C-alpha positions as CSV (number, residue, x, y, z in Angstrom):
1,X,-4.6,78.3,56.5
2,X,-5.6,77.6,60.1
3,X,-3.6,80.6,61.2
4,X,-5.4,82.8,58.8
5,X,-8.8,81.5,60.2
6,X,-7.9,82.0,63.5
7,X,-7.1,85.8,62.8
8,X,-10.4,86.4,61.1
9,X,-12.5,84.7,63.8
10,X,-13.5,87.2,66.7
11,X,-12.1,86.0,69.9
12,X,-14.4,85.7,72.8
13,X,-12.9,88.2,74.8
14,X,-13.7,90.6,71.9
15,X,-17.3,89.8,72.1
16,X,-17.4,90.4,75.8
17,X,-15.6,93.7,75.6
18,X,-18.9,95.4,74.8
19,X,-20.4,94.9,78.4
20,X,-17.7,97.2,80.2
21,X,-18.9,100.1,77.9
22,X,-22.5,99.3,78.2
23,X,-22.0,99.4,82.1
24,X,-20.5,102.6,82.0
25,X,-23.7,103.9,79.9
26,X,-26.0,102.3,82.6
27,X,-24.2,104.0,85.5
28,X,-24.5,107.2,83.7
29,X,-28.2,106.4,83.0
30,X,-28.9,105.5,86.6
31,X,-27.2,108.5,87.8
32,X,-29.0,110.8,85.5
33,X,-32.5,109.4,86.3
34,X,-32.0,109.1,90.0
35,X,-31.0,112.6,90.2
36,X,-33.9,113.7,88.0
37,X,-36.4,111.9,90.4
38,X,-34.8,113.4,93.4
39,X,-35.0,116.8,92.0
40,X,-38.7,116.6,90.7
41,X,-39.5,115.3,94.3
42,X,-37.7,118.1,96.3
43,X,-38.5,121.0,93.9
44,X,-41.4,122.7,92.4
45,X,-41.2,123.7,88.9
46,X,-39.0,127.0,88.5
47,X,-37.9,126.9,92.2
48,X,-34.1,127.8,92.3
49,X,-31.7,127.0,95.5
50,X,-28.4,128.5,95.7
51,X,-25.5,126.3,96.1
52,X,-22.5,128.4,95.7
53,X,-21.9,131.9,94.3
54,X,-21.9,130.4,90.8
55,X,-24.2,127.5,90.9
56,X,-27.8,126.9,91.8
57,X,-30.2,123.8,91.6
58,X,-33.4,124.7,89.8
59,X,-36.0,122.7,88.3
60,X,-36.9,123.5,84.6
61,X,-38.3,121.7,81.6
62,X,-36.6,121.8,78.0
63,X,-39.1,120.6,75.4
64,X,-36.4,121.2,72.8
65,X,-32.9,120.0,72.5
66,X,-29.5,121.7,73.7
67,X,-29.8,125.3,74.8
68,X,-33.6,124.8,74.3
69,X,-33.4,124.7,70.3
70,X,-36.9,124.3,68.9
71,X,-38.4,124.3,72.8
72,X,-41.1,126.8,71.7
73,X,-42.6,124.5,68.9
74,X,-45.9,122.9,69.0
75,X,-44.8,119.4,70.1
76,X,-43.5,117.7,67.0
77,X,-40.0,118.1,68.2
78,X,-40.4,115.7,71.0
79,X,-40.8,113.0,68.6
80,X,-38.0,114.0,66.3
81,X,-35.5,114.4,69.3
82,X,-36.8,111.0,70.7
83,X,-36.2,109.3,67.3
84,X,-32.8,110.9,66.7
85,X,-31.8,109.8,70.4
86,X,-32.8,106.2,69.7
87,X,-31.2,106.1,66.3
88,X,-28.1,107.5,67.9
89,X,-28.1,104.8,70.6
90,X,-28.4,101.9,68.1
91,X,-25.5,103.4,65.9
92,X,-23.3,104.0,69.2
93,X,-23.8,100.4,70.2
94,X,-22.9,99.3,66.9
95,X,-19.6,101.5,67.0
96,X,-18.9,100.1,70.6
97,X,-19.1,96.4,69.3
98,X,-17.0,97.3,66.3
99,X,-14.3,99.3,68.2
100,X,-14.4,97.9,71.8
101,X,-10.7,97.8,72.3
102,X,-10.2,101.5,71.5
103,X,-10.5,102.8,75.0
104,X,-10.9,106.5,74.7
105,X,-13.3,106.3,71.9
106,X,-15.3,104.0,73.8
107,X,-15.3,106.0,76.8
108,X,-16.7,108.9,74.8
109,X,-19.5,106.7,73.2
110,X,-20.3,105.1,76.5
111,X,-20.8,108.6,78.1
112,X,-22.6,109.9,75.2
113,X,-25.0,106.6,74.9
114,X,-26.0,106.9,78.6
115,X,-26.6,110.6,78.4
116,X,-28.7,109.9,75.1
117,X,-30.9,107.4,76.6
118,X,-31.5,109.4,79.9
119,X,-32.8,112.3,77.8
120,X,-35.0,109.9,75.6
121,X,-36.4,108.4,78.7
122,X,-37.4,111.9,79.9
123,X,-39.1,112.7,76.7
124,X,-40.9,109.5,76.4
125,X,-42.1,109.6,80.0
126,X,-42.6,113.2,80.8
127,X,-42.8,114.7,77.3
128,X,-39.7,117.0,78.1
129,X,-36.3,116.7,79.5
130,X,-35.8,117.6,83.3
131,X,-32.9,120.1,83.7
132,X,-31.8,121.3,87.1
133,X,-28.0,122.3,87.1
134,X,-27.9,126.0,86.7
135,X,-24.4,127.6,86.3
136,X,-23.9,131.3,86.3
137,X,-21.5,134.2,86.4
138,X,-23.2,137.4,87.8
139,X,-26.5,137.7,86.1
140,X,-25.3,135.6,83.1
141,X,-26.7,131.9,83.3
142,X,-25.9,129.0,81.0
143,X,-28.8,127.1,80.1
144,X,-29.9,124.7,82.8
145,X,-28.7,121.2,82.2
146,X,-28.5,117.7,83.8
147,X,-26.1,114.9,84.2
148,X,-27.1,113.4,80.9
149,X,-26.2,116.5,79.1
150,X,-22.7,116.6,81.1
151,X,-22.1,113.0,80.1
152,X,-22.8,113.8,76.5
153,X,-20.4,117.0,76.8
154,X,-17.8,114.9,78.5
155,X,-18.1,112.3,75.8
156,X,-17.9,114.9,72.9
157,X,-14.6,116.4,74.5
158,X,-13.0,112.7,74.6
159,X,-14.1,112.2,71.0
160,X,-12.4,115.1,69.8
161,X,-9.3,114.4,71.9
162,X,-9.3,110.8,70.7
163,X,-9.6,111.8,66.9
164,X,-6.7,114.6,67.7
165,X,-4.5,112.1,69.2
166,X,-5.1,109.7,66.2
167,X,-4.3,112.5,63.7
168,X,-1.2,113.2,65.4
169,X,0.1,109.7,65.3
C-alpha cells in the first residue's frame, strides 16, 4: 500500500519542473519586448532599413492576427485576439504542468507561450502588435513579423515534430 501511495503522489522535482519552461517563455517574452521597444525608438512608422538582399527592418503595426487577418475591422478584433491569447496562455501553463517531463513538447509550448504573451502585451499596451522583421524575395514580401511570431512558429514546428515522433513509436 505504501508503495502505491508513493507512486500516486507527485514528487517535488515534478512540481519544480514547470519553472524551466516558464523561464524559457520569459526569455522569449523579454527578447520580444526589448526588440519592439528598440525598433519603436529607432524607427518611424513605415520606415524601412535594408539589412541584406532579402531582409529589412521595418516598423509596422498589425491590428489583426497572423498575416494581418481581420486587421481592417473596426477594433473588436483587438479584444478577441487578446482574450484568445490569454486563454491560450492559461491552457499552455496547465499543459506544461501536466507534461513537464516531455522535453520537446514543453519546448514547443514554452516558445508558443512566450510569443503569445508578447503579442498580448502589445495589444493591451498599444492596441496593435508591433512587427518589424521583413523577409522578401525580389518584390514579394512575407507579411512583417516579430520575435514573438517567430517563437510561435518554431514552437508549432516542434509541436508537429513531437507528434510525428510519438506516432512513429
